C-alpha positions in Angstrom: 33.1 7.8 -3.1 30.2 9.9 -1.7 26.4 9.4 -3.0 24.0 12.3 -4.2 21.6 13.0 -1.5 18.3 15.2 -2.0 16.9 17.6 0.3 14.4 15.0 1.7 17.1 12.8 2.8 18.9 15.4 4.5 15.9 17.1 6.5 13.2 14.4 6.2 9.8 15.0 5.2 7.3 17.8 6.1 5.2 16.5 8.2 3.5 16.2 11.6 5.8 14.6 14.2 7.3 13.4 16.5 8.8 10.6 14.2 9.4 9.9 10.2 9.3 6.5 10.7 6.8 5.8 13.5 4.5 8.8 12.5 5.2 9.8 8.8 5.7 6.5 7.7 2.7 4.9 9.2 0.6 7.8 8.0 2.1 7.0 4.6 1.7 3.2 5.2 -1.9 3.7 5.9 -2.4 6.0 2.8 -0.9 3.2 0.4 -3.0 0.4 2.2 -6.3 2.3 1.6 -5.1 3.4 -2.1 -4.2 -0.6 -3.1 -7.5 -1.4 -1.2 -9.5 1.0 -3.6 -11.7 3.2 -1.3 -12.5 3.9 2.3 -12.8 0.8 4.6 -15.7 0.4 6.6 -13.6 -1.7 9.5 -9.9 -2.2 9.8 -8.2 -4.4 11.7 -4.3 -3.9 12.2 -1.5 -6.0 13.8 1.7 -4.5 14.8 5.0 -5.8 14.8 8.1 -5.0 16.6 9.0 -1.2 17.8 5.1 -0.7 16.1 3.9 -2.4 18.7 6.1 -1.6 21.4 6.8 1.9 21.1 4.0 2.9 18.5 1.7 4.3 21.0 4.4 7.1 22.3 5.4 8.0 18.9 1.5 8.4 17.5 1.8 5.3 15.1 -1.6 4.2 16.0 -3.3 7.6 15.2 -1.0 8.0 12.1 -1.9 4.8 10.7 -5.5 5.5 10.9 -5.1 9.0 9.6 -3.5 7.3 6.3 -6.8 5.2 6.0 -8.6 8.2 6.0 -6.6 9.2 3.3 -5.0 12.1 5.7 -1.2 13.6 4.3 1.7 13.0 6.6 1.6 17.1 6.8 -2.3 17.2 7.5 -2.8 19.1 11.2 -6.1 16.8 11.8 -3.5 13.5 12.2 -3.8 13.7 16.1 -7.6 13.6 16.0 -8.0 10.7 13.4 -9.5 8.6 16.0 -12.0 11.2 16.1 -12.4 11.6 12.8 -12.5 7.7 11.6 -15.8 7.8 14.1 -17.5 10.1 11.9 -16.5 8.5 8.7 -17.7 5.3 10.0 -14.7 3.5 10.2 -14.6 0.8 12.6 -10.8 -0.6 13.7 -8.9 -2.3 16.4 -5.4 -3.3 17.0 -3.3 -6.1 17.8 0.4 -6.7 18.8 1.5 -9.7 16.5 5.3 -11.1 16.5 7.4 -12.5 14.0 11.2 -13.3 13.5 11.2 -12.4 9.7 9.4 -8.9 9.8 10.6 -5.5 10.0 10.7 -3.8 13.3 8.0 -1.3 12.0 5.5 -3.3 10.2 1.7 -3.3 10.1 -0.9 -5.4 8.6 -4.1 -4.5 7.8 -7.3 -6.5 7.2 -9.6 -3.8 5.6 -13.1 -4.9 5.0 -16.3 -3.2 3.3 -19.0 -6.1 4.4 -21.4 -4.5 1.8 -19.5 -4.8 -0.8 -17.9 -8.3 0.2 -14.8 -7.1 -0.6 -11.9 -8.0 1.9 -8.0 -7.3 1.7 -5.1 -7.8 3.9 -1.8 -6.4 3.5 1.3 -5.9 5.1 3.3 -3.2 5.2 6.5 -1.6 6.8 8.1 2.0 7.5 11.6 1.5 6.6 13.1 5.3 8.0 12.3 9.0 6.7 8.9 8.4 5.9 9.7 6.0 3.4 7.3 2.9 3.0 7.2 -0.5 1.2 4.1 -3.0 1.1 5.5 -6.2 1.1 2.1 -8.7 0.6 -0.8 -8.4 -0.7 -3.2 -11.0 0.6 -1.2 -14.1 -0.1 1.0 -12.8 -2.5 4.6 -11.3 -1.9 4.8 -7.7 -3.3 7.1 -4.7 -3.4 5.3 -1.4 -3.8 6.9 1.8 -2.0 3.9 4.5 -3.4 6.4 6.8 -4.6 4.8 5.8 -8.4 1.4 4.6 -9.4 0.8 1.1 -9.5 -1.4 -1.3 -11.8 -2.3 -4.6 -9.6 -3.8 -7.0 -11.5 -4.8 -10.8 -10.7 -4.8 -13.1 -13.1 -4.5 -16.9 -13.8 -1.1 -18.5 -14.1 -0.7 -19.1 -18.1 2.0 -18.8 -20.7 1.7 -15.4 -22.4 -0.2 -13.3 -19.7 2.9 -11.1 -19.3 3.7 -10.3 -23.1 0.1 -9.7 -23.4 -0.1 -7.1 -20.5 2.9 -5.3 -21.6 1.9 -5.1 -25.4 -1.1 -3.2 -23.9 1.1 -0.7 -21.8 3.1 -0.1 -24.9 0.1 1.0 -26.7 -1.0 2.8 -24.2 2.5 4.5 -24.0 2.6 3.4 -20.1 6.7 3.2 -19.1 7.3 0.5 -16.6 9.5 1.4 -13.8 9.3 -2.1 -11.9 7.7 -5.0 -12.2 6.6 -8.2 -9.3 4.9 -11.2 -10.4 3.9 -13.8 -7.7 1.2 -17.0 -7.8 0.2 -19.6 -5.7 1.6 -22.1 -8.0 1.8 -23.2 -11.4 -1.4 -22.8 -13.5 -3.4 -21.4 -10.2 -4.1 -17.6 -9.1 -1.7 -15.1 -9.8 -0.5 -11.4 -9.1 1.5 -8.9 -11.2 2.2 -5.3 -10.0 3.9 -2.6 -11.9 5.5 0.7 -11.1 4.5 3.1 -13.7 6.5 6.6 -14.4 3.3 8.2 -14.7 -0.5 7.6 -13.4 -1.9 5.5 -16.1 -5.8 6.4 -17.4 -8.3 4.8 -15.5 -9.1 3.1 -19.0 -6.2 0.6 -19.0 -8.4 -1.3 -16.7 -11.0 -2.4 -19.1 -8.2 -2.7 -21.9 -6.3 -5.2 -19.8 -9.6 -7.2 -18.7 -9.7 -8.1 -22.4 -7.4 -10.4 -21.6 -9.6 -13.5 -20.6 -6.7 -14.9 -18.0 -6.8 -11.4 -16.4 -9.6 -11.2 -13.5 -9.4 -7.8 -11.6 -7.5 -4.9 -12.3 -6.8 -1.6 -9.9 -4.8 1.8 -10.7 -3.5 3.2 -7.5 -2.4 6.9 -7.6 1.1 7.6 -6.0 0.7 8.5 -2.3 
């Protein structure tokens, strides 16, 4: 039985090359990490796994990851100049090679920081082919976020009734959930819920979700 395929599946993304996985995917991965972080980081320490580490320099992976962190799109002609653009934007960055038997071959771990705001995130994700990406970890929490749809990310205390309280607000705001992922440190401790939504929620949803006492931080993340 044949499977229907889109034009994107056949010809790949419109992009600055040379590689959809190592270049276009790397740009999107950097852009998704930036979007989850919520702003332009001041510093980025990026660990590269597998072929990102082995062949990434020749494929432009490093400049592509920085381009994404600067908010560039996969077809932006400035991608090759991202190191210079980062210097102008005040983004300090470094790379290191990492190893893991469990990591996808095209994986990057971002440690993003804004020291003046005492803000630091660790975000890990992979470029999985054809320009598609997935973020698999935010901090210590396993997640699944592709950047294809808008996200709502919420940190909260793990207590009974939290999910129903959150989804009740979604229903009242006519927000349709495409997928959701919950993870926690342990029972009753800090937890993370991440929702992929069909449409970008209004920013006012943040304050409404914060009316739930157990919810500590909320971020609306646009699709990349």
